[in-house]
C-alpha positions in Angstrom: 87.0 61.7 25.3 83.3 62.2 24.4 81.9 66.1 24.3 79.6 65.6 27.6 82.9 64.7 29.6 84.8 67.2 28.2 82.1 70.1 28.7 82.3 68.6 32.6 86.1 68.8 32.7 86.3 72.3 31.5 83.9 73.2 33.9 85.6 72.0 36.9 88.6 73.3 35.2 86.9 76.9 35.6 85.9 76.4 38.9 89.1 75.3 40.3 90.7 78.6 38.4 87.7 80.4 40.4 88.8 78.9 43.6 92.5 80.0 42.8 91.9 83.6 41.8 89.7 84.0 45.5 92.8 82.8 47.5 95.4 84.9 45.4 97.1 87.6 47.7 95.4 90.6 47.6 98.1 92.9 46.2 98.6 94.4 42.7 100.3 91.0 41.1 97.6 89.1 42.9 94.9 91.6 41.5 96.6 91.7 37.9 97.4 88.1 37.2 94.3 86.9 39.3 91.9 88.7 36.8 93.8 87.6 33.9 93.8 83.6 34.9 90.0 84.2 35.8 89.0 85.3 32.5 91.0 83.2 30.6 90.5 80.0 32.7 87.1 80.3 32.8 86.4 81.1 29.0 87.5 77.6 28.1 84.3 76.2 29.6 82.3 78.9 28.1 84.1 78.5 24.6 83.7 74.5 24.8 80.2 74.9 25.3 79.8 77.4 22.1 81.6 74.6 20.4 79.6 71.9 21.3 76.5 73.9 19.7 78.5 74.7 16.6 76.5 74.8 13.7 79.1 73.9 11.3 82.4 71.7 11.1 84.2 75.0 10.5 82.5 76.9 13.3 83.2 74.0 15.8 86.9 73.9 14.6 87.4 77.7 15.1 85.6 77.7 18.6 88.1 74.6 19.6 90.9 77.2 18.4 89.6 79.5 20.9 89.5 77.0 23.6 93.2 76.4 22.6 94.3 79.8 22.8 92.7 80.5 26.3 93.8 77.1 27.7 97.5 78.3 26.8 97.0 81.7 27.7 95.7 80.3 31.1 98.9 78.1 31.3 101.0 81.1 31.1 99.6 82.7 33.6 99.9 79.7 36.0 103.6 79.8 35.2 103.7 83.5 36.3 102.1 82.9 39.2 104.8 80.1 40.2 107.9 81.9 38.9 107.3 85.1 40.3 106.9 83.1 43.8 103.2 84.4 44.2 102.2 80.9 44.5 104.3 77.6 45.3 104.7 75.4 42.4 103.4 72.4 44.5 100.6 74.3 45.2 99.4 74.7 41.2 101.3 71.6 40.0 97.8 69.5 39.2 96.2 72.5 38.1 99.1 73.2 35.3 99.0 69.4 34.6 95.2 69.8 33.8 95.7 72.6 31.6 98.2 70.8 29.7 96.1 67.6 29.4 92.8 69.8 28.2 95.3 71.4 25.8 96.5 68.0 24.1 92.8 66.9 24.1 91.7 70.0 22.3 94.5 69.9 20.0 93.8 66.0 19.1 90.1 67.0 18.5 90.8 69.7 16.3 93.0 67.7 14.2 90.2 64.6 14.0 87.5 67.4 13.3 89.7 68.8 10.1 90.3 65.5 9.1 86.7 64.4 9.1 86.0 67.6 6.8 
């Protein structure tokens, strides 16, 4: 996948996370997990943009590592929203699938970048 396509895909992921957070219940669980998922889910796109502007291979790989971590954290918050009964699993299924797919793409990109070094 080209970097331009990945940048757009992660931006769309961030927008979906923003919409999710806005729709969460206005109770303690909704606020706390909502803020966490908002922070990690939107940082994916921001860190990918930083990676695309990396000045070295090492910086590129490090930034992609951050993207991977933020995606994994976001996946956890999404799981907790479902498993706590805050949001139905069917409502978050496609968002969870996108997080998993993006993790696989980023991991593959990191491996490719390391081989090229």
